[in-house]
C-alpha positions as CSV (number, residue, x, y, z in Angstrom):
1,X,0.0,0.0,0.0
2,X,1.5,3.3,-1.1
3,X,1.3,6.6,0.6
4,X,0.6,8.8,-2.4
5,X,-1.7,8.7,-5.4
6,X,-1.9,11.0,-8.5
7,X,-4.0,10.3,-11.6
8,X,-4.6,12.7,-14.5
9,X,-7.5,12.8,-17.1
10,X,-6.4,15.0,-20.1
11,X,-8.7,15.8,-23.2
12,X,-7.9,18.2,-26.0
13,X,-8.3,21.5,-23.9
14,X,-8.8,20.5,-20.2
15,X,-6.9,18.3,-17.8
16,X,-8.0,17.1,-14.5
17,X,-5.7,15.6,-11.8
18,X,-6.8,13.9,-8.6
19,X,-4.0,13.8,-6.0
20,X,-3.8,12.4,-2.5
21,X,-0.5,13.6,-0.8
22,X,-0.7,11.1,2.1
23,X,-3.0,8.3,3.4
24,X,-2.9,10.1,6.8
25,X,-4.5,13.2,5.5
26,X,-8.3,13.4,5.5
27,X,-8.5,15.2,2.3
28,X,-7.5,15.0,-1.6
29,X,-7.0,17.7,-4.1
30,X,-8.5,18.1,-7.6
31,X,-6.3,20.1,-9.9
32,X,-7.7,21.6,-13.2
33,X,-5.7,23.1,-16.0
34,X,-6.5,24.0,-19.6
35,X,-4.7,24.8,-22.9
36,X,-4.1,28.5,-23.5
37,X,-4.6,30.1,-26.9
38,X,-1.0,29.6,-27.8
39,X,-1.2,25.8,-27.3
40,X,0.7,25.6,-24.2
41,X,-0.9,24.4,-20.9
42,X,-1.5,26.3,-17.8
43,X,1.2,25.9,-15.2
44,X,0.1,25.5,-11.5
45,X,3.8,26.4,-10.4
46,X,3.0,29.9,-11.8
47,X,-0.2,30.2,-10.0
48,X,-2.3,29.1,-13.0
49,X,-5.2,26.7,-13.0
50,X,-7.5,25.8,-10.2
51,X,-7.1,23.5,-7.2
52,X,-9.8,22.6,-4.8
53,X,-9.3,20.5,-1.5
54,X,-12.2,18.0,-0.8
55,X,-12.6,16.5,2.6
56,X,-14.0,13.0,3.5
57,X,-17.7,14.0,3.5
58,X,-17.3,15.4,-0.1
59,X,-15.4,12.2,-1.3
60,X,-18.4,10.1,-0.1
61,X,-20.9,12.4,-2.0
62,X,-18.7,12.3,-5.2
63,X,-18.5,8.5,-4.8
64,X,-22.2,8.2,-4.7
65,X,-22.6,9.9,-8.0
66,X,-19.9,7.8,-9.5
67,X,-21.7,4.7,-8.0
68,X,-24.7,6.0,-10.2
69,X,-26.8,6.2,-7.0
70,X,-27.6,9.9,-7.8
71,X,-27.7,12.0,-10.9
72,X,-25.7,14.9,-9.6
73,X,-24.1,16.5,-6.6
74,X,-23.0,20.3,-6.2
75,X,-20.9,22.0,-3.6
76,X,-19.8,25.5,-2.9
77,X,-16.3,25.9,-1.4
78,X,-15.7,29.1,0.6
79,X,-12.0,29.3,1.4
80,X,-10.2,32.2,2.4
81,X,-13.1,34.4,1.0
82,X,-12.8,32.7,-2.3
83,X,-16.1,30.9,-3.3
84,X,-15.8,28.1,-5.9
85,X,-18.5,25.9,-7.1
86,X,-17.8,22.2,-7.9
87,X,-20.3,19.9,-9.6
88,X,-20.4,16.2,-10.7
89,X,-23.2,15.6,-13.0
90,X,-24.2,12.7,-15.5
91,X,-24.9,13.9,-18.9
92,X,-28.0,12.0,-19.2
93,X,-30.0,9.0,-17.9
94,X,-27.7,6.5,-19.4
95,X,-25.0,7.6,-17.0
96,X,-22.0,6.8,-19.5
97,X,-20.6,10.3,-19.5
98,X,-19.8,12.3,-16.5
99,X,-19.6,16.2,-16.4
100,X,-17.2,17.8,-13.9
101,X,-17.3,21.4,-13.3
102,X,-14.8,23.1,-10.9
103,X,-15.1,27.0,-11.1
104,X,-14.6,27.9,-14.6
105,X,-13.1,24.6,-15.7
106,X,-15.3,21.8,-17.1
107,X,-14.2,18.1,-17.8
108,X,-16.1,15.2,-19.5
109,X,-15.1,11.6,-18.5
110,X,-16.2,8.6,-20.5
111,X,-16.9,5.0,-19.2
112,X,-13.3,3.8,-18.8
113,X,-12.0,7.0,-17.4
114,X,-15.1,7.1,-14.9
115,X,-14.3,3.5,-13.8
116,X,-10.6,4.4,-13.0
117,X,-11.8,7.5,-11.3
118,X,-14.2,5.6,-9.2
119,X,-12.0,2.7,-8.3
120,X,-9.1,5.1,-7.3
121,X,-11.4,7.4,-5.4
122,X,-12.9,4.4,-3.4
123,X,-9.3,3.0,-2.7
124,X,-8.2,6.5,-1.5
125,X,-11.3,6.7,0.8
126,X,-10.7,3.3,2.2
127,X,-7.2,4.2,3.0
128,X,-8.0,7.4,4.6
129,X,-10.8,5.9,6.7
130,X,-8.2,3.7,8.0
131,X,-5.3,5.9,8.5
132,X,-6.6,9.4,8.5
133,X,-9.1,9.0,11.3
134,X,-6.7,7.9,14.0
135,X,-5.1,10.5,16.2
136,X,-1.6,9.1,16.9
137,X,0.8,10.7,19.3
138,X,4.3,9.7,20.3
139,X,3.9,9.1,24.0
140,X,7.7,9.2,24.9
141,X,8.4,12.3,27.1
142,X,5.3,14.1,25.8
143,X,2.1,15.0,27.5
144,X,-1.1,15.7,25.8
145,X,-2.9,18.8,27.2
146,X,-6.6,19.6,26.1
147,X,-7.3,23.3,27.1
148,X,-9.9,25.6,25.5
149,X,-10.3,23.3,22.5
150,X,-6.7,23.6,21.6
151,X,-4.5,20.5,21.7
152,X,-1.0,21.0,22.6
153,X,2.1,18.7,23.0
154,X,4.6,19.8,25.5
155,X,8.2,18.4,26.0
156,X,10.2,20.1,28.6
157,X,9.5,23.8,28.6
158,X,8.4,24.0,24.8
159,X,4.9,23.5,23.4
160,X,3.6,23.2,20.0
161,X,0.1,23.9,18.9
162,X,-1.4,21.4,16.6
163,X,-2.3,22.9,13.3
164,X,-6.0,23.5,12.7
165,X,-7.2,23.7,8.9
166,X,-10.6,25.4,8.4
167,X,-12.6,25.1,5.3
168,X,-16.3,26.2,4.9
169,X,-18.4,24.4,2.4
170,X,-21.7,25.7,1.4
171,X,-23.9,23.2,-0.6
172,X,-27.0,24.3,-2.6
173,X,-28.0,22.3,-5.5
174,X,-30.8,24.7,-6.4
175,X,-28.7,27.8,-7.1
176,X,-27.4,26.5,-10.7
177,X,-28.6,24.6,-13.6
178,X,-27.2,22.7,-16.5
179,X,-28.8,23.9,-19.8
180,X,-27.9,23.5,-23.5
181,X,-27.3,26.5,-25.7
182,X,-25.6,27.9,-28.8
183,X,-23.1,30.9,-28.5
184,X,-24.4,33.6,-31.0
185,X,-22.3,36.5,-30.0
186,X,-19.6,37.7,-27.4
187,X,-18.4,40.8,-25.7
188,X,-15.8,41.2,-23.1
189,X,-18.0,40.5,-20.3
190,X,-21.0,38.4,-21.7
191,X,-22.2,35.8,-24.0
192,X,-25.3,36.0,-26.3
193,X,-26.6,32.5,-25.9
194,X,-29.6,30.9,-27.9
195,X,-31.8,28.6,-25.6
196,X,-34.5,26.4,-26.5
197,X,-33.8,27.0,-30.1
198,X,-35.4,30.5,-30.1
199,X,-34.6,32.6,-27.1
200,X,-31.5,34.6,-27.3
201,X,-30.2,36.1,-24.0
202,X,-27.1,38.0,-22.9
203,X,-25.5,36.0,-20.0
204,X,-22.7,37.6,-18.0
205,X,-19.6,35.5,-18.2
206,X,-19.2,35.9,-14.4
207,X,-22.1,33.8,-13.7
208,X,-21.3,30.9,-16.3
209,X,-19.9,28.3,-14.1
210,X,-18.6,25.9,-16.7
211,X,-16.1,26.1,-19.3
212,X,-17.1,27.0,-22.9
213,X,-15.7,27.4,-26.4
214,X,-16.5,30.6,-28.1
215,X,-14.8,29.4,-31.3
216,X,-17.6,26.8,-31.8
217,X,-20.3,28.4,-33.8
218,X,-23.9,26.9,-34.4
219,X,-23.2,23.8,-32.2
220,X,-24.9,23.2,-29.0
221,X,-22.8,23.4,-25.9
222,X,-23.5,22.5,-22.0
223,X,-23.6,25.5,-19.8
224,X,-23.9,25.7,-16.0
225,X,-25.5,29.0,-15.2
226,X,-27.0,30.5,-12.1
227,X,-30.6,30.0,-11.7
228,X,-31.6,33.6,-10.8
229,X,-30.8,34.9,-14.3
230,X,-32.4,31.9,-16.1
231,X,-35.7,32.5,-14.1
232,X,-35.5,36.3,-14.6
233,X,-35.5,35.6,-18.4
234,X,-38.1,32.9,-18.3
235,X,-35.7,30.3,-19.6
236,X,-36.9,26.6,-19.1
237,X,-34.2,24.5,-17.7
238,X,-36.2,21.2,-18.0
Protein backbone atom coordinates (compact mmCIF):
# COMPACT_ATOMS: atom_id res chain seq x y z
CA UNK A 1 0.00 0.00 0.00
CA UNK A 2 1.53 3.29 -1.12
CA UNK A 3 1.26 6.64 0.65
CA UNK A 4 0.60 8.90 -2.32
CA UNK A 5 -1.70 8.78 -5.33
CA UNK A 6 -1.94 10.91 -8.46
CA UNK A 7 -3.96 10.29 -11.62
CA UNK A 8 -4.58 12.69 -14.49
CA UNK A 9 -7.33 12.77 -17.09
CA UNK A 10 -6.45 14.89 -20.12
CA UNK A 11 -8.51 15.89 -23.14
CA UNK A 12 -7.89 18.26 -26.01
CA UNK A 13 -8.32 21.41 -23.94
CA UNK A 14 -8.74 20.54 -20.24
CA UNK A 15 -6.83 18.39 -17.78
CA UNK A 16 -8.03 17.11 -14.40
CA UNK A 17 -5.73 15.56 -11.78
CA UNK A 18 -6.79 13.84 -8.57
CA UNK A 19 -4.05 13.82 -5.94
CA UNK A 20 -3.68 12.41 -2.45
CA UNK A 21 -0.44 13.51 -0.81
CA UNK A 22 -0.68 11.16 2.16
CA UNK A 23 -3.03 8.44 3.36
CA UNK A 24 -2.94 10.08 6.81
CA UNK A 25 -4.48 13.34 5.52
CA UNK A 26 -8.32 13.44 5.54
CA UNK A 27 -8.59 15.24 2.21
CA UNK A 28 -7.63 15.09 -1.47
CA UNK A 29 -6.99 17.69 -4.15
CA UNK A 30 -8.56 18.19 -7.56
CA UNK A 31 -6.36 20.23 -9.90
CA UNK A 32 -7.64 21.65 -13.19
CA UNK A 33 -5.65 23.19 -16.02
CA UNK A 34 -6.54 24.08 -19.58
CA UNK A 35 -4.78 24.79 -22.83
CA UNK A 36 -3.95 28.41 -23.59
CA UNK A 37 -4.65 30.07 -26.97
CA UNK A 38 -0.96 29.63 -27.89
CA UNK A 39 -1.26 25.84 -27.45
CA UNK A 40 0.66 25.61 -24.17
CA UNK A 41 -0.88 24.33 -20.94
CA UNK A 42 -1.43 26.33 -17.77
CA UNK A 43 1.24 25.78 -15.11
CA UNK A 44 0.14 25.48 -11.45
CA UNK A 45 3.71 26.35 -10.43
CA UNK A 46 3.04 29.83 -11.87
CA UNK A 47 -0.25 30.17 -10.03
CA UNK A 48 -2.30 29.12 -13.05
CA UNK A 49 -5.15 26.64 -13.07
CA UNK A 50 -7.51 25.84 -10.21
CA UNK A 51 -7.02 23.54 -7.21
CA UNK A 52 -9.77 22.47 -4.81
CA UNK A 53 -9.40 20.52 -1.56
CA UNK A 54 -12.16 18.00 -0.79
CA UNK A 55 -12.73 16.46 2.63
CA UNK A 56 -13.98 12.97 3.48
CA UNK A 57 -17.66 13.99 3.44
CA UNK A 58 -17.30 15.34 -0.07
CA UNK A 59 -15.42 12.25 -1.27
CA UNK A 60 -18.38 10.15 -0.10
CA UNK A 61 -20.83 12.35 -2.02
CA UNK A 62 -18.74 12.25 -5.20
CA UNK A 63 -18.54 8.45 -4.94
CA UNK A 64 -22.31 8.30 -4.58
CA UNK A 65 -22.55 9.94 -8.01
CA UNK A 66 -19.82 7.72 -9.49
CA UNK A 67 -21.66 4.66 -8.17
CA UNK A 68 -24.73 5.91 -10.10
CA UNK A 69 -26.84 6.26 -6.96
CA UNK A 70 -27.67 9.89 -7.77
CA UNK A 71 -27.79 12.03 -10.88
CA UNK A 72 -25.67 14.91 -9.59
CA UNK A 73 -24.03 16.59 -6.62
CA UNK A 74 -23.00 20.23 -6.26
CA UNK A 75 -20.92 21.94 -3.59
CA UNK A 76 -19.82 25.50 -2.92
CA UNK A 77 -16.36 25.93 -1.39
CA UNK A 78 -15.69 29.07 0.58
CA UNK A 79 -11.98 29.12 1.43
CA UNK A 80 -10.14 32.29 2.41
CA UNK A 81 -13.02 34.40 1.05
CA UNK A 82 -12.82 32.72 -2.37
CA UNK A 83 -16.01 30.88 -3.30
CA UNK A 84 -15.76 28.12 -5.90
CA UNK A 85 -18.48 25.82 -7.12
CA UNK A 86 -17.82 22.17 -7.92
CA UNK A 87 -20.33 19.87 -9.60
CA UNK A 88 -20.42 16.22 -10.63
CA UNK A 89 -23.30 15.42 -12.97
CA UNK A 90 -24.26 12.66 -15.39
CA UNK A 91 -24.85 13.91 -18.93
CA UNK A 92 -28.10 11.95 -19.26
CA UNK A 93 -30.03 9.02 -17.82
CA UNK A 94 -27.71 6.50 -19.49
CA UNK A 95 -24.96 7.60 -17.06
CA UNK A 96 -22.14 6.79 -19.44
CA UNK A 97 -20.58 10.27 -19.49
CA UNK A 98 -19.75 12.31 -16.40
CA UNK A 99 -19.56 16.12 -16.47
CA UNK A 100 -17.26 17.68 -13.88
CA UNK A 101 -17.28 21.43 -13.23
CA UNK A 102 -14.76 23.13 -10.95
CA UNK A 103 -15.17 26.89 -11.07
CA UNK A 104 -14.67 27.95 -14.69
CA UNK A 105 -13.17 24.59 -15.63
CA UNK A 106 -15.12 21.66 -17.05
CA UNK A 107 -14.16 18.11 -17.91
CA UNK A 108 -16.06 15.19 -19.39
CA UNK A 109 -15.11 11.61 -18.50
CA UNK A 110 -16.19 8.58 -20.50
CA UNK A 111 -16.84 5.06 -19.23
CA UNK A 112 -13.25 3.75 -18.85
CA UNK A 113 -12.05 7.00 -17.26
CA UNK A 114 -15.07 7.02 -14.94
CA UNK A 115 -14.27 3.51 -13.72
CA UNK A 116 -10.63 4.38 -13.08
CA UNK A 117 -11.75 7.52 -11.26
CA UNK A 118 -14.33 5.60 -9.20
CA UNK A 119 -12.02 2.74 -8.22
CA UNK A 120 -9.19 5.11 -7.32
CA UNK A 121 -11.45 7.34 -5.24
CA UNK A 122 -12.89 4.34 -3.40
CA UNK A 123 -9.38 3.02 -2.70
CA UNK A 124 -8.23 6.42 -1.43
CA UNK A 125 -11.30 6.74 0.80
CA UNK A 126 -10.73 3.27 2.28
CA UNK A 127 -7.12 4.20 3.02
CA UNK A 128 -8.03 7.48 4.64
CA UNK A 129 -10.77 5.92 6.78
CA UNK A 130 -8.14 3.55 8.13
CA UNK A 131 -5.19 5.91 8.51
CA UNK A 132 -6.47 9.50 8.52
CA UNK A 133 -9.10 9.10 11.23
CA UNK A 134 -6.67 7.95 13.92
CA UNK A 135 -5.01 10.52 16.14
CA UNK A 136 -1.61 9.08 16.93
CA UNK A 137 0.81 10.72 19.36
CA UNK A 138 4.34 9.76 20.29
CA UNK A 139 3.91 9.23 24.01
CA UNK A 140 7.62 9.22 24.88
CA UNK A 141 8.45 12.25 27.07
CA UNK A 142 5.29 14.01 25.81
CA UNK A 143 2.10 14.99 27.58
CA UNK A 144 -1.15 15.71 25.79
CA UNK A 145 -2.97 18.75 27.17
CA UNK A 146 -6.51 19.66 26.19
CA UNK A 147 -7.27 23.27 27.09
CA UNK A 148 -9.86 25.67 25.60
CA UNK A 149 -10.39 23.39 22.62
CA UNK A 150 -6.73 23.59 21.54
CA UNK A 151 -4.50 20.52 21.65
CA UNK A 152 -0.91 21.05 22.64
CA UNK A 153 2.05 18.71 22.90
CA UNK A 154 4.58 19.78 25.49
CA UNK A 155 8.08 18.49 26.00
CA UNK A 156 10.18 20.07 28.70
CA UNK A 157 9.48 23.83 28.58
CA UNK A 158 8.42 23.90 24.91
CA UNK A 159 4.94 23.49 23.48
CA UNK A 160 3.57 23.08 19.99
CA UNK A 161 0.03 23.89 18.92
CA UNK A 162 -1.48 21.35 16.59
CA UNK A 163 -2.35 22.87 13.20
CA UNK A 164 -6.02 23.46 12.53
CA UNK A 165 -7.26 23.65 8.94
CA UNK A 166 -10.64 25.31 8.51
CA UNK A 167 -12.63 25.18 5.30
CA UNK A 168 -16.27 26.14 4.92
CA UNK A 169 -18.39 24.30 2.37
CA UNK A 170 -21.79 25.59 1.37
CA UNK A 171 -23.99 23.17 -0.56
CA UNK A 172 -26.97 24.29 -2.58
CA UNK A 173 -27.96 22.24 -5.60
CA UNK A 174 -30.78 24.66 -6.46
CA UNK A 175 -28.59 27.69 -7.24
CA UNK A 176 -27.37 26.52 -10.65
CA UNK A 177 -28.71 24.55 -13.59
CA UNK A 178 -27.14 22.78 -16.52
CA UNK A 179 -28.68 23.90 -19.80
CA UNK A 180 -27.89 23.50 -23.48
CA UNK A 181 -27.36 26.49 -25.72
CA UNK A 182 -25.58 27.92 -28.75
CA UNK A 183 -23.20 30.89 -28.54
CA UNK A 184 -24.43 33.55 -30.99
CA UNK A 185 -22.30 36.51 -29.90
CA UNK A 186 -19.70 37.71 -27.41
CA UNK A 187 -18.51 40.86 -25.68
CA UNK A 188 -15.74 41.27 -23.13
CA UNK A 189 -18.08 40.49 -20.24
CA UNK A 190 -21.02 38.52 -21.67
CA UNK A 191 -22.14 35.83 -24.10
CA UNK A 192 -25.21 35.96 -26.30
CA UNK A 193 -26.63 32.44 -25.94
CA UNK A 194 -29.56 30.96 -27.82
CA UNK A 195 -31.66 28.69 -25.59
CA UNK A 196 -34.49 26.34 -26.54
CA UNK A 197 -33.83 26.99 -30.25
CA UNK A 198 -35.46 30.46 -30.15
CA UNK A 199 -34.58 32.52 -27.06
CA UNK A 200 -31.42 34.64 -27.29
CA UNK A 201 -30.22 36.12 -23.99
CA UNK A 202 -27.09 37.98 -22.95
CA UNK A 203 -25.54 36.09 -20.02
CA UNK A 204 -22.69 37.64 -17.96
CA UNK A 205 -19.56 35.49 -18.15
CA UNK A 206 -19.14 35.88 -14.38
CA UNK A 207 -22.17 33.65 -13.69
CA UNK A 208 -21.39 30.95 -16.26
CA UNK A 209 -19.88 28.31 -13.99
CA UNK A 210 -18.67 25.92 -16.68
CA UNK A 211 -16.03 26.09 -19.37
CA UNK A 212 -17.14 26.98 -22.91
CA UNK A 213 -15.67 27.38 -26.36
CA UNK A 214 -16.44 30.67 -28.12
CA UNK A 215 -14.78 29.45 -31.30
CA UNK A 216 -17.53 26.87 -31.79
CA UNK A 217 -20.37 28.37 -33.81
CA UNK A 218 -23.83 26.89 -34.46
CA UNK A 219 -23.09 23.92 -32.19
CA UNK A 220 -24.88 23.17 -28.93
CA UNK A 221 -22.80 23.31 -25.73
CA UNK A 222 -23.56 22.53 -22.10
CA UNK A 223 -23.58 25.50 -19.73
CA UNK A 224 -23.78 25.64 -15.95
CA UNK A 225 -25.54 28.94 -15.16
CA UNK A 226 -26.93 30.60 -12.03
CA UNK A 227 -30.65 29.97 -11.73
CA UNK A 228 -31.62 33.52 -10.84
CA UNK A 229 -30.81 34.88 -14.30
CA UNK A 230 -32.47 31.93 -16.04
CA UNK A 231 -35.65 32.52 -14.04
CA UNK A 232 -35.53 36.28 -14.66
CA UNK A 233 -35.45 35.64 -18.42
CA UNK A 234 -38.08 32.85 -18.25
CA UNK A 235 -35.69 30.25 -19.63
CA UNK A 236 -36.95 26.73 -19.16
CA UNK A 237 -34.26 24.43 -17.71
CA UNK A 238 -36.23 21.20 -18.04
